[in-house]
mmCIF file as gemmi writes it, N, C-alpha and C atoms, coordinates in Angstrom:
data_model
loop_
_atom_site.group_PDB
_atom_site.id
_atom_site.type_symbol
_atom_site.label_atom_id
_atom_site.label_alt_id
_atom_site.label_comp_id
_atom_site.label_asym_id
_atom_site.label_entity_id
_atom_site.label_seq_id
_atom_site.pdbx_PDB_ins_code
_atom_site.Cartn_x
_atom_site.Cartn_y
_atom_site.Cartn_z
_atom_site.occupancy
_atom_site.B_iso_or_equiv
_atom_site.pdbx_formal_charge
_atom_site.auth_seq_id
_atom_site.auth_asym_id
_atom_site.pdbx_PDB_model_num
ATOM 1 N N . MET Axp A 1 ? 5.992 23.773 -6.069 1 0 ? 1 A 1
ATOM 2 C CA . MET Axp A 1 ? 4.765 23.392 -7.577 1 0 ? 1 A 1
ATOM 3 C C . MET Axp A 1 ? 4.873 22.706 -8.133 1 0 ? 1 A 1
ATOM 4 N N . ALA Axp A 2 ? 3.709 22.109 -9.345 1 0 ? 2 A 1
ATOM 5 C CA . ALA Axp A 2 ? 3.908 21.286 -9.599 1 0 ? 2 A 1
ATOM 6 C C . ALA Axp A 2 ? 3.876 21.602 -11.181 1 0 ? 2 A 1
ATOM 7 N N . GLU Axp A 3 ? 5.58 20.667 -12.317 1 0 ? 3 A 1
ATOM 8 C CA . GLU Axp A 3 ? 5.491 21.347 -13.27 1 0 ? 3 A 1
ATOM 9 C C . GLU Axp A 3 ? 4.533 21.107 -14.044 1 0 ? 3 A 1
ATOM 10 N N . HIS Axp A 4 ? 3.696 21.555 -14.323 1 0 ? 4 A 1
ATOM 11 C CA . HIS Axp A 4 ? 2.393 21.515 -15.902 1 0 ? 4 A 1
ATOM 12 C C . HIS Axp A 4 ? 2.989 20.116 -17.265 1 0 ? 4 A 1
ATOM 13 N N . GLN Axp A 5 ? 2.689 19.681 -17.942 1 0 ? 5 A 1
ATOM 14 C CA . GLN Axp A 5 ? 3.192 18.821 -19.517 1 0 ? 5 A 1
ATOM 15 C C . GLN Axp A 5 ? 2.623 18.9 -19.925 1 0 ? 5 A 1
ATOM 16 N N . GLU Axp A 6 ? 3.171 20.001 -21.077 1 0 ? 6 A 1
ATOM 17 C CA . GLU Axp A 6 ? 2.259 20.201 -22.341 1 0 ? 6 A 1
ATOM 18 C C . GLU Axp A 6 ? 1.692 18.456 -22.815 1 0 ? 6 A 1
ATOM 19 N N . PRO Axp A 7 ? 0.399 18.246 -23.159 1 0 ? 7 A 1
ATOM 20 C CA . PRO Axp A 7 ? 0.333 16.985 -23.792 1 0 ? 7 A 1
ATOM 21 C C . PRO Axp A 7 ? 1.663 16.711 -25.384 1 0 ? 7 A 1
ATOM 22 N N . PHE Axp A 8 ? 1.719 15.517 -25.667 1 0 ? 8 A 1
ATOM 23 C CA . PHE Axp A 8 ? 3.013 15.481 -26.82 1 0 ? 8 A 1
ATOM 24 C C . PHE Axp A 8 ? 2.805 15.355 -28.086 1 0 ? 8 A 1
ATOM 25 N N . ALA Axp A 9 ? 2.18 15.962 -28.99 1 0 ? 9 A 1
ATOM 26 C CA . ALA Axp A 9 ? 1.271 15.928 -30.101 1 0 ? 9 A 1
ATOM 27 C C . ALA Axp A 9 ? 2.45 15.754 -31.253 1 0 ? 9 A 1
ATOM 28 N N . ASP Axp A 10 ? 3.946 15.447 -31.126 1 0 ? 10 A 1
ATOM 29 C CA . ASP Axp A 10 ? 4.374 14.716 -32.358 1 0 ? 10 A 1
ATOM 30 C C . ASP Axp A 10 ? 3.379 13.495 -32.988 1 0 ? 10 A 1
ATOM 31 N N . VAL Axp A 11 ? 2.594 13.036 -32.742 1 0 ? 11 A 1
ATOM 32 C CA . VAL Axp A 11 ? 2.549 11.295 -32.732 1 0 ? 11 A 1
ATOM 33 C C . VAL Axp A 11 ? 1.418 11.357 -34.825 1 0 ? 11 A 1
ATOM 34 N N . VAL Axp A 12 ? 2.313 10.629 -35.456 1 0 ? 12 A 1
ATOM 35 C CA . VAL Axp A 12 ? 2.046 11.111 -36.827 1 0 ? 12 A 1
ATOM 36 C C . VAL Axp A 12 ? 0.964 9.648 -37.149 1 0 ? 12 A 1
ATOM 37 N N . PRO Axp A 13 ? -0.029 9.565 -37.864 1 0 ? 13 A 1
ATOM 38 C CA . PRO Axp A 13 ? -0.15 8.016 -37.949 1 0 ? 13 A 1
ATOM 39 C C . PRO Axp A 13 ? 0.096 7.335 -38.929 1 0 ? 13 A 1
ATOM 40 N N . GLU Axp A 14 ? 0.386 5.952 -39.305 1 0 ? 14 A 1
ATOM 41 C CA . GLU Axp A 14 ? 0.887 5.214 -39.961 1 0 ? 14 A 1
ATOM 42 C C . GLU Axp A 14 ? 0.007 4.546 -40.906 1 0 ? 14 A 1
ATOM 43 N N . GLU Axp A 15 ? 0.092 3.783 -42.118 1 0 ? 15 A 1
ATOM 44 C CA . GLU Axp A 15 ? -1.4 2.482 -42.118 1 0 ? 15 A 1
ATOM 45 C C . GLU Axp A 15 ? -1.273 1.881 -41.352 1 0 ? 15 A 1
ATOM 46 N N . ASP Axp A 16 ? -0.567 1.557 -41.016 1 0 ? 16 A 1
ATOM 47 C CA . ASP Axp A 16 ? -1.115 0.281 -39.406 1 0 ? 16 A 1
ATOM 48 C C . ASP Axp A 16 ? -0.633 0.657 -38.651 1 0 ? 16 A 1
ATOM 49 N N . GLY Axp A 17 ? 0.186 1.552 -37.236 1 0 ? 17 A 1
ATOM 50 C CA . GLY Axp A 17 ? 0.238 2.2 -36.62 1 0 ? 17 A 1
ATOM 51 C C . GLY Axp A 17 ? 0.019 3.751 -36.384 1 0 ? 17 A 1
ATOM 52 N N . PHE Axp A 18 ? 1.346 4.401 -35.435 1 0 ? 18 A 1
ATOM 53 C CA . PHE Axp A 18 ? 1.557 5.738 -35.609 1 0 ? 18 A 1
ATOM 54 C C . PHE Axp A 18 ? 3.369 5.927 -35.871 1 0 ? 18 A 1
ATOM 55 N N . SER Axp A 19 ? 4.059 6.528 -35.779 1 0 ? 19 A 1
ATOM 56 C CA . SER Axp A 19 ? 5.85 7.217 -35.447 1 0 ? 19 A 1
ATOM 57 C C . SER Axp A 19 ? 5.886 8.457 -34.508 1 0 ? 19 A 1
ATOM 58 N N . ILE Axp A 20 ? 6.658 7.825 -33.629 1 0 ? 20 A 1
ATOM 59 C CA . ILE Axp A 20 ? 7.154 9.129 -33.239 1 0 ? 20 A 1
ATOM 60 C C . ILE Axp A 20 ? 8.599 9.37 -32.552 1 0 ? 20 A 1
ATOM 61 N N . PRO Axp A 21 ? 9.525 10.48 -32.54 1 0 ? 21 A 1
ATOM 62 C CA . PRO Axp A 21 ? 10.77 11.609 -32.492 1 0 ? 21 A 1
ATOM 63 C C . PRO Axp A 21 ? 11.403 9.926 -32.049 1 0 ? 21 A 1
ATOM 64 N N . ASP Axp A 22 ? 12.375 10.14 -32.148 1 0 ? 22 A 1
ATOM 65 C CA . ASP Axp A 22 ? 13.606 8.919 -31.333 1 0 ? 22 A 1
ATOM 66 C C . ASP Axp A 22 ? 13.449 9.359 -30.566 1 0 ? 22 A 1
ATOM 67 N N . LEU Axp A 23 ? 13.429 9.932 -29.624 1 0 ? 23 A 1
ATOM 68 C CA . LEU Axp A 23 ? 14.088 11.349 -28.915 1 0 ? 23 A 1
ATOM 69 C C . LEU Axp A 23 ? 12.945 11.12 -27.569 1 0 ? 23 A 1
ATOM 70 N N . LYS Axp A 24 ? 10.801 10.361 -28.411 1 0 ? 24 A 1
ATOM 71 C CA . LYS Axp A 24 ? 10.809 10.683 -27.565 1 0 ? 24 A 1
ATOM 72 C C . LYS Axp A 24 ? 10.669 8.74 -26.99 1 0 ? 24 A 1
ATOM 73 N N . TRP Axp A 25 ? 10.448 8.504 -27.967 1 0 ? 25 A 1
ATOM 74 C CA . TRP Axp A 25 ? 10.736 6.476 -27.982 1 0 ? 25 A 1
ATOM 75 C C . TRP Axp A 25 ? 11.644 6.691 -27.033 1 0 ? 25 A 1
ATOM 76 N N . ARG Axp A 26 ? 12.593 7.092 -27.025 1 0 ? 26 A 1
ATOM 77 C CA . ARG Axp A 26 ? 14.35 6.784 -25.682 1 0 ? 26 A 1
ATOM 78 C C . ARG Axp A 26 ? 13.592 6.788 -24.774 1 0 ? 26 A 1
ATOM 79 N N . GLU Axp A 27 ? 12.764 8.686 -24.719 1 0 ? 27 A 1
ATOM 80 C CA . GLU Axp A 27 ? 12.31 8.414 -23.273 1 0 ? 27 A 1
ATOM 81 C C . GLU Axp A 27 ? 11.877 7.897 -22.513 1 0 ? 27 A 1
ATOM 82 N N . LEU Axp A 28 ? 10.677 7.197 -23.368 1 0 ? 28 A 1
ATOM 83 C CA . LEU Axp A 28 ? 9.7 5.747 -23.143 1 0 ? 28 A 1
ATOM 84 C C . LEU Axp A 28 ? 9.79 4.657 -22.011 1 0 ? 28 A 1
ATOM 85 N N . LEU Axp A 29 ? 11.504 4.162 -22.796 1 0 ? 29 A 1
ATOM 86 C CA . LEU Axp A 29 ? 11.433 3.358 -22.517 1 0 ? 29 A 1
ATOM 87 C C . LEU Axp A 29 ? 12.595 3.223 -21.436 1 0 ? 29 A 1
ATOM 88 N N . PHE Axp A 30 ? 13.797 4.873 -21.463 1 0 ? 30 A 1
ATOM 89 C CA . PHE Axp A 30 ? 14.415 5.205 -20.049 1 0 ? 30 A 1
ATOM 90 C C . PHE Axp A 30 ? 12.819 4.922 -18.623 1 0 ? 30 A 1
ATOM 91 N N . VAL Axp A 31 ? 12.067 5.824 -19.489 1 0 ? 31 A 1
ATOM 92 C CA . VAL Axp A 31 ? 11.411 5.77 -17.694 1 0 ? 31 A 1
ATOM 93 C C . VAL Axp A 31 ? 10.675 4.498 -18.035 1 0 ? 31 A 1
ATOM 94 N N . GLY Axp A 32 ? 10.748 3.571 -18.692 1 0 ? 32 A 1
ATOM 95 C CA . GLY Axp A 32 ? 10.707 2.445 -18.146 1 0 ? 32 A 1
ATOM 96 C C . GLY Axp A 32 ? 8.919 2.349 -18.142 1 0 ? 32 A 1
ATOM 97 N N . ALA Axp A 33 ? 7.836 3.099 -18.601 1 0 ? 33 A 1
ATOM 98 C CA . ALA Axp A 33 ? 7.117 3.797 -19.461 1 0 ? 33 A 1
ATOM 99 C C . ALA Axp A 33 ? 6.372 2.224 -20.71 1 0 ? 33 A 1
ATOM 100 N N . LEU Axp A 34 ? 7.734 1.969 -21.862 1 0 ? 34 A 1
ATOM 101 C CA . LEU Axp A 34 ? 6.864 0.326 -22.407 1 0 ? 34 A 1
ATOM 102 C C . LEU Axp A 34 ? 8.596 -0.011 -22.395 1 0 ? 34 A 1
ATOM 103 N N . ARG Axp A 35 ? 8.142 -1.724 -21.979 1 0 ? 35 A 1
ATOM 104 C CA . ARG Axp A 35 ? 9.501 -2.063 -21.304 1 0 ? 35 A 1
ATOM 105 C C . ARG Axp A 35 ? 8.856 -3.957 -22.702 1 0 ? 35 A 1
ATOM 106 N N . ARG Axp A 36 ? 10.21 -4.466 -22.88 1 0 ? 36 A 1
ATOM 107 C CA . ARG Axp A 36 ? 10.251 -5.384 -23.744 1 0 ? 36 A 1
ATOM 108 C C . ARG Axp A 36 ? 9.624 -6.852 -23.51 1 0 ? 36 A 1
ATOM 109 N N . ASP Axp A 37 ? 8.998 -7.047 -24.079 1 0 ? 37 A 1
ATOM 110 C CA . ASP Axp A 37 ? 7.773 -8.236 -23.911 1 0 ? 37 A 1
ATOM 111 C C . ASP Axp A 37 ? 8.565 -9.161 -24.472 1 0 ? 37 A 1
ATOM 112 N N . GLY Axp A 38 ? 8.971 -10.354 -24.652 1 0 ? 38 A 1
ATOM 113 C CA . GLY Axp A 38 ? 9.656 -10.515 -25.561 1 0 ? 38 A 1
ATOM 114 C C . GLY Axp A 38 ? 10.37 -9.832 -26.945 1 0 ? 38 A 1
ATOM 115 N N . ASP Axp A 39 ? 8.985 -10.663 -27.962 1 0 ? 39 A 1
ATOM 116 C CA . ASP Axp A 39 ? 9.742 -9.826 -29.561 1 0 ? 39 A 1
ATOM 117 C C . ASP Axp A 39 ? 9.625 -8.359 -29.519 1 0 ? 39 A 1
ATOM 118 N N . ALA Axp A 40 ? 8.885 -7.863 -28.307 1 0 ? 40 A 1
ATOM 119 C CA . ALA Axp A 40 ? 7.928 -6.889 -28.544 1 0 ? 40 A 1
ATOM 120 C C . ALA Axp A 40 ? 7.87 -5.824 -27.898 1 0 ? 40 A 1
ATOM 121 N N . PHE Axp A 41 ? 7.16 -4.471 -27.317 1 0 ? 41 A 1
ATOM 122 C CA . PHE Axp A 41 ? 7.408 -3.995 -25.875 1 0 ? 41 A 1
ATOM 123 C C . PHE Axp A 41 ? 5.704 -3.699 -25.598 1 0 ? 41 A 1
ATOM 124 N N . VAL Axp A 42 ? 5.46 -3.098 -24.432 1 0 ? 42 A 1
ATOM 125 C CA . VAL Axp A 42 ? 4.217 -3.573 -24.069 1 0 ? 42 A 1
ATOM 126 C C . VAL Axp A 42 ? 4.383 -1.998 -23.057 1 0 ? 42 A 1
ATOM 127 N N . ARG Axp A 43 ? 3.533 -1.538 -22.618 1 0 ? 43 A 1
ATOM 128 C CA . ARG Axp A 43 ? 2.901 -0.585 -21.859 1 0 ? 43 A 1
ATOM 129 C C . ARG Axp A 43 ? 3.421 -1.553 -19.831 1 0 ? 43 A 1
ATOM 130 N N . ASP Axp A 44 ? 3.885 -0.622 -19.325 1 0 ? 44 A 1
ATOM 131 C CA . ASP Axp A 44 ? 4.115 -1.097 -18.073 1 0 ? 44 A 1
ATOM 132 C C . ASP Axp A 44 ? 2.894 0.119 -17.088 1 0 ? 44 A 1
ATOM 133 N N . PRO Axp A 45 ? 1.838 -0.227 -16.714 1 0 ? 45 A 1
ATOM 134 C CA . PRO Axp A 45 ? 0.79 0.6 -15.973 1 0 ? 45 A 1
ATOM 135 C C . PRO Axp A 45 ? 1.478 0.577 -14.499 1 0 ? 45 A 1
ATOM 136 N N . SER Axp A 46 ? 2.521 0.004 -13.966 1 0 ? 46 A 1
ATOM 137 C CA . SER Axp A 46 ? 3.112 0.904 -12.696 1 0 ? 46 A 1
ATOM 138 C C . SER Axp A 46 ? 4.086 2.065 -12.738 1 0 ? 46 A 1
ATOM 139 N N . ARG Axp A 47 ? 4.397 2.002 -14.342 1 0 ? 47 A 1
ATOM 140 C CA . ARG Axp A 47 ? 5.466 3.178 -14.693 1 0 ? 47 A 1
ATOM 141 C C . ARG Axp A 47 ? 4.661 4.488 -15.523 1 0 ? 47 A 1
ATOM 142 N N . PRO Axp A 48 ? 5.127 5.991 -15.025 1 0 ? 48 A 1
ATOM 143 C CA . PRO Axp A 48 ? 4.246 6.745 -15.929 1 0 ? 48 A 1
ATOM 144 C C . PRO Axp A 48 ? 4.337 6.339 -17.075 1 0 ? 48 A 1
ATOM 145 N N . LEU Axp A 49 ? 3.95 7.324 -17.547 1 0 ? 49 A 1
ATOM 146 C CA . LEU Axp A 49 ? 3.745 7.217 -19.071 1 0 ? 49 A 1
ATOM 147 C C . LEU Axp A 49 ? 3.596 9.465 -19.116 1 0 ? 49 A 1
ATOM 148 N N . PRO Axp A 50 ? 4.315 9.581 -20.036 1 0 ? 50 A 1
ATOM 149 C CA . PRO Axp A 50 ? 4.038 11.357 -20.006 1 0 ? 50 A 1
ATOM 150 C C . PRO Axp A 50 ? 2.929 11.587 -20.724 1 0 ? 50 A 1
ATOM 151 N N . PRO Axp A 51 ? 2.261 12.601 -21.108 1 0 ? 51 A 1
ATOM 152 C CA . PRO Axp A 51 ? 0.959 13.458 -20.996 1 0 ? 51 A 1
ATOM 153 C C . PRO Axp A 51 ? 1.647 13.066 -22.361 1 0 ? 51 A 1
ATOM 154 N N . PHE Axp A 52 ? 0.57 12.721 -23.97 1 0 ? 52 A 1
ATOM 155 C CA . PHE Axp A 52 ? -0.097 12.628 -25.354 1 0 ? 52 A 1
ATOM 156 C C . PHE Axp A 52 ? -1.108 12.923 -25.437 1 0 ? 52 A 1
ATOM 157 N N . ARG Axp A 53 ? -1.452 13.629 -26.516 1 0 ? 53 A 1
ATOM 158 C CA . ARG Axp A 53 ? -2.294 14.719 -27.232 1 0 ? 53 A 1
ATOM 159 C C . ARG Axp A 53 ? -3.277 13.255 -27.553 1 0 ? 53 A 1
ATOM 160 N N . ARG Axp A 54 ? -3.636 12.188 -27.903 1 0 ? 54 A 1
ATOM 161 C CA . ARG Axp A 54 ? -3.817 10.74 -27.64 1 0 ? 54 A 1
ATOM 162 C C . ARG Axp A 54 ? -4.438 10.524 -26.91 1 0 ? 54 A 1
ATOM 163 N N . ALA Axp A 55 ? -5.128 10.007 -25.985 1 0 ? 55 A 1
ATOM 164 C CA . ALA Axp A 55 ? -4.409 9.372 -24.767 1 0 ? 55 A 1
ATOM 165 C C . ALA Axp A 55 ? -4.407 7.67 -24.924 1 0 ? 55 A 1
ATOM 166 N N . ASP Axp A 56 ? -5.148 7.236 -26.484 1 0 ? 56 A 1
ATOM 167 C CA . ASP Axp A 56 ? -4.883 5.548 -26.557 1 0 ? 56 A 1
ATOM 168 C C . ASP Axp A 56 ? -3.463 5.396 -27.421 1 0 ? 56 A 1
ATOM 169 N N . LEU Axp A 57 ? -2.816 5.81 -27.378 1 0 ? 57 A 1
ATOM 170 C CA . LEU Axp A 57 ? -1.469 5.376 -27.803 1 0 ? 57 A 1
ATOM 171 C C . LEU Axp A 57 ? -1.012 3.635 -27.26 1 0 ? 57 A 1
ATOM 172 N N . PHE Axp A 58 ? -1.133 3.974 -26.447 1 0 ? 58 A 1
ATOM 173 C CA . PHE Axp A 58 ? 0.077 3.031 -25.441 1 0 ? 58 A 1
ATOM 174 C C . PHE Axp A 58 ? -1.224 2.142 -23.867 1 0 ? 58 A 1
ATOM 175 N N . PRO Axp A 59 ? -1.954 1.442 -25.291 1 0 ? 59 A 1
ATOM 176 C CA . PRO Axp A 59 ? -3.073 0.623 -23.806 1 0 ? 59 A 1
ATOM 177 C C . PRO Axp A 59 ? -2.88 -0.314 -23.154 1 0 ? 59 A 1
ATOM 178 N N . GLU Axp A 60 ? -2.836 -0.729 -22.115 1 0 ? 60 A 1
ATOM 179 C CA . GLU Axp A 60 ? -2.036 -1.877 -21.108 1 0 ? 60 A 1
ATOM 180 C C . GLU Axp A 60 ? -2.758 -3.416 -21.564 1 0 ? 60 A 1
ATOM 181 N N . GLY Axp A 61 ? -1.641 -3.733 -21.949 1 0 ? 61 A 1
ATOM 182 C CA . GLY Axp A 61 ? -1.931 -4.976 -23.017 1 0 ? 61 A 1
ATOM 183 C C . GLY Axp A 61 ? -1.352 -6.033 -23.658 1 0 ? 61 A 1
ATOM 184 N N . VAL Axp A 62 ? -1.544 -4.333 -25.231 1 0 ? 62 A 1
ATOM 185 C CA . VAL Axp A 62 ? -1.272 -4.358 -26.698 1 0 ? 62 A 1
ATOM 186 C C . VAL Axp A 62 ? 0.041 -4.942 -26.747 1 0 ? 62 A 1
ATOM 187 N N . ARG Axp A 63 ? 0.405 -5.261 -28.172 1 0 ? 63 A 1
ATOM 188 C CA . ARG Axp A 63 ? 2.028 -5.776 -28.316 1 0 ? 63 A 1
ATOM 189 C C . ARG Axp A 63 ? 2.378 -4.797 -29.35 1 0 ? 63 A 1
ATOM 190 N N . LEU Axp A 64 ? 3.413 -4.182 -29.324 1 0 ? 64 A 1
ATOM 191 C CA . LEU Axp A 64 ? 3.922 -3.609 -30.15 1 0 ? 64 A 1
ATOM 192 C C . LEU Axp A 64 ? 4.933 -3.613 -30.613 1 0 ? 64 A 1
ATOM 193 N N . ARG Axp A 65 ? 4.738 -3.88 -31.861 1 0 ? 65 A 1
ATOM 194 C CA . ARG Axp A 65 ? 6.68 -3.826 -32.282 1 0 ? 65 A 1
ATOM 195 C C . ARG Axp A 65 ? 7.06 -2.661 -32.798 1 0 ? 65 A 1
ATOM 196 N N . ALA Axp A 66 ? 8.379 -2.155 -32.825 1 0 ? 66 A 1
ATOM 197 C CA . ALA Axp A 66 ? 8.345 -1.05 -33.23 1 0 ? 66 A 1
ATOM 198 C C . ALA Axp A 66 ? 9.626 -1.369 -34.224 1 0 ? 66 A 1
ATOM 199 N N . GLU Axp A 67 ? 9.826 -0.189 -35.101 1 0 ? 67 A 1
ATOM 200 C CA . GLU Axp A 67 ? 10.694 0.048 -35.817 1 0 ? 67 A 1
ATOM 201 C C . GLU Axp A 67 ? 12.033 1.496 -36.716 1 0 ? 67 A 1
ATOM 202 N N . ARG Axp A 68 ? 12.427 1.36 -36.38 1 0 ? 68 A 1
ATOM 203 C CA . ARG Axp A 68 ? 13.412 3.559 -36.457 1 0 ? 68 A 1
ATOM 204 C C . ARG Axp A 68 ? 13.318 3.075 -37.716 1 0 ? 68 A 1
ATOM 205 N N . SER Axp A 69 ? 12.818 4.418 -38.208 1 0 ? 69 A 1
ATOM 206 C CA . SER Axp A 69 ? 12.72 4.803 -39.685 1 0 ? 69 A 1
ATOM 207 C C . SER Axp A 69 ? 12.934 5.986 -39.841 1 0 ? 69 A 1
ATOM 208 N N . GLY Axp A 70 ? 14.533 6.461 -40.251 1 0 ? 70 A 1
ATOM 209 C CA . GLY Axp A 70 ? 15.004 8.203 -39.83 1 0 ? 70 A 1
ATOM 210 C C . GLY Axp A 70 ? 15.527 8.629 -38.671 1 0 ? 70 A 1
ATOM 211 N N . GLU Axp A 71 ? 14.806 8.931 -38.289 1 0 ? 71 A 1
ATOM 212 C CA . GLU Axp A 71 ? 14.382 9.633 -36.865 1 0 ? 71 A 1
ATOM 213 C C . GLU Axp A 71 ? 12.966 9.825 -36.336 1 0 ? 71 A 1
ATOM 214 N N . ARG Axp A 72 ? 12.623 8.839 -36.657 1 0 ? 72 A 1
ATOM 215 C CA . ARG Axp A 72 ? 11.322 8.425 -36.199 1 0 ? 72 A 1
ATOM 216 C C . ARG Axp A 72 ? 11.279 7.132 -36.014 1 0 ? 72 A 1
ATOM 217 N N . VAL Axp A 73 ? 10.155 6.795 -34.91 1 0 ? 73 A 1
ATOM 218 C CA . VAL Axp A 73 ? 10.415 5.292 -34.525 1 0 ? 73 A 1
ATOM 219 C C . VAL Axp A 73 ? 8.421 4.735 -34.692 1 0 ? 73 A 1
ATOM 220 N N . VAL Axp A 74 ? 8.934 3.783 -35.919 1 0 ? 74 A 1
ATOM 221 C CA . VAL Axp A 74 ? 7.503 3.313 -36.057 1 0 ? 74 A 1
ATOM 222 C C . VAL Axp A 74 ? 6.713 2.342 -35.557 1 0 ? 74 A 1
ATOM 223 N N . LEU Axp A 75 ? 4.944 2.574 -34.699 1 0 ? 75 A 1
ATOM 224 C CA . LEU Axp A 75 ? 4.7 2.139 -33.139 1 0 ? 75 A 1
ATOM 225 C C . LEU Axp A 75 ? 3.73 1.05 -33.929 1 0 ? 75 A 1
ATOM 226 N N . HIS Axp A 76 ? 3.639 -0.521 -34.603 1 0 ? 76 A 1
ATOM 227 C CA . HIS Axp A 76 ? 2.703 -1.713 -35.222 1 0 ? 76 A 1
ATOM 228 C C . HIS Axp A 76 ? 2.238 -2.541 -33.714 1 0 ? 76 A 1
ATOM 229 N N . PRO Axp A 77 ? 1.198 -2.101 -33.766 1 0 ? 77 A 1
ATOM 230 C CA . PRO Axp A 77 ? 0.151 -2.817 -32.912 1 0 ? 77 A 1
ATOM 231 C C . PRO Axp A 77 ? 0.247 -4.2 -32.929 1 0 ? 77 A 1
ATOM 232 N N . LEU Axp A 78 ? 0.164 -5.173 -32.451 1 0 ? 78 A 1
ATOM 233 C CA . LEU Axp A 78 ? 0.73 -6.564 -32.537 1 0 ? 78 A 1
ATOM 234 C C . LEU Axp A 78 ? -1.211 -7.178 -32.546 1 0 ? 78 A 1
ATOM 235 N N . ALA Axp A 79 ? -1.695 -7.399 -33.661 1 0 ? 79 A 1
ATOM 236 C CA . ALA Axp A 79 ? -3.356 -8.039 -33.276 1 0 ? 79 A 1
ATOM 237 C C . ALA Axp A 79 ? -3.133 -9.869 -33.1 1 0 ? 79 A 1
ATOM 238 N N . GLY Axp A 80 ? -3.524 -10.094 -31.531 1 0 ? 80 A 1
ATOM 239 C CA . GLY Axp A 80 ? -4.093 -11.108 -31.364 1 0 ? 80 A 1
ATOM 240 C C . GLY Axp A 80 ? -2.833 -11.654 -30.026 1 0 ? 80 A 1
ATOM 241 N N . GLY Axp A 81 ? -1.795 -10.427 -30.095 1 0 ? 81 A 1
ATOM 242 C CA . GLY Axp A 81 ? -0.597 -10.604 -29.296 1 0 ? 81 A 1
ATOM 243 C C . GLY Axp A 81 ? 0.583 -10.477 -30.16 1 0 ? 81 A 1
ATOM 244 N N . GLY Axp A 82 ? 0.28 -10.877 -30.92 1 0 ? 82 A 1
ATOM 245 C CA . GLY Axp A 82 ? 1.616 -11.759 -31.607 1 0 ? 82 A 1
ATOM 246 C C . GLY Axp A 82 ? 2.73 -11.454 -31.558 1 0 ? 82 A 1
ATOM 247 N N . ARG Axp A 83 ? 4.013 -12.422 -31.834 1 0 ? 83 A 1
ATOM 248 C CA . ARG Axp A 83 ? 5.059 -12.36 -31.901 1 0 ? 83 A 1
ATOM 249 C C . ARG Axp A 83 ? 5.765 -10.886 -32.718 1 0 ? 83 A 1
ATOM 250 N N . GLY Axp A 84 ? 5.511 -10.424 -33.039 1 0 ? 84 A 1
ATOM 251 C CA . GLY Axp A 84 ? 6.651 -9.261 -33.348 1 0 ? 84 A 1
ATOM 252 C C . GLY Axp A 84 ? 7.898 -9.327 -33.685 1 0 ? 84 A 1
ATOM 253 N N . ARG Axp A 85 ? 8.73 -8.591 -34.439 1 0 ? 85 A 1
ATOM 254 C CA . ARG Axp A 85 ? 9.954 -8.826 -34.705 1 0 ? 85 A 1
ATOM 255 C C . ARG Axp A 85 ? 10.832 -6.704 -33.715 1 0 ? 85 A 1
ATOM 256 N N . PRO Axp A 86 ? 11.519 -6.542 -32.815 1 0 ? 86 A 1
ATOM 257 C CA . PRO Axp A 86 ? 11.707 -5.434 -32.482 1 0 ? 86 A 1
ATOM 258 C C . PRO Axp A 86 ? 12.896 -5.163 -33.444 1 0 ? 86 A 1
ATOM 259 N N . ASP Axp A 87 ? 13.035 -4.012 -34.21 1 0 ? 87 A 1
ATOM 260 C CA . ASP Axp A 87 ? 14.579 -3.333 -34.994 1 0 ? 87 A 1
ATOM 261 C C . ASP Axp A 87 ? 14.676 -2.355 -33.985 1 0 ? 87 A 1
ATOM 262 N N . LEU Axp A 88 ? 14.775 -2.801 -32.352 1 0 ? 88 A 1
ATOM 263 C CA . LEU Axp A 88 ? 15.645 -1.423 -31.759 1 0 ? 88 A 1
ATOM 264 C C . LEU Axp A 88 ? 15.821 -1.823 -30.684 1 0 ? 88 A 1
């Protein structure tokens, strides 16, 4: 029987993005749901993405700049596919 996974809800809106706990960030990188794309991160649609309460957090093709803030990672969508500086 498949295990039901509750949508992840610990997402905090930020001024120009959102933050998630560092552990969830590391999970997304580990399972390959997000991957580096130059100086940013993008969603890899061929890899599984754990369910989130907000389904639009990681749309395909959107580049994200990531920066650590304490025990959380703040993700900023880059307008126009810009080249952000990842701090992770």
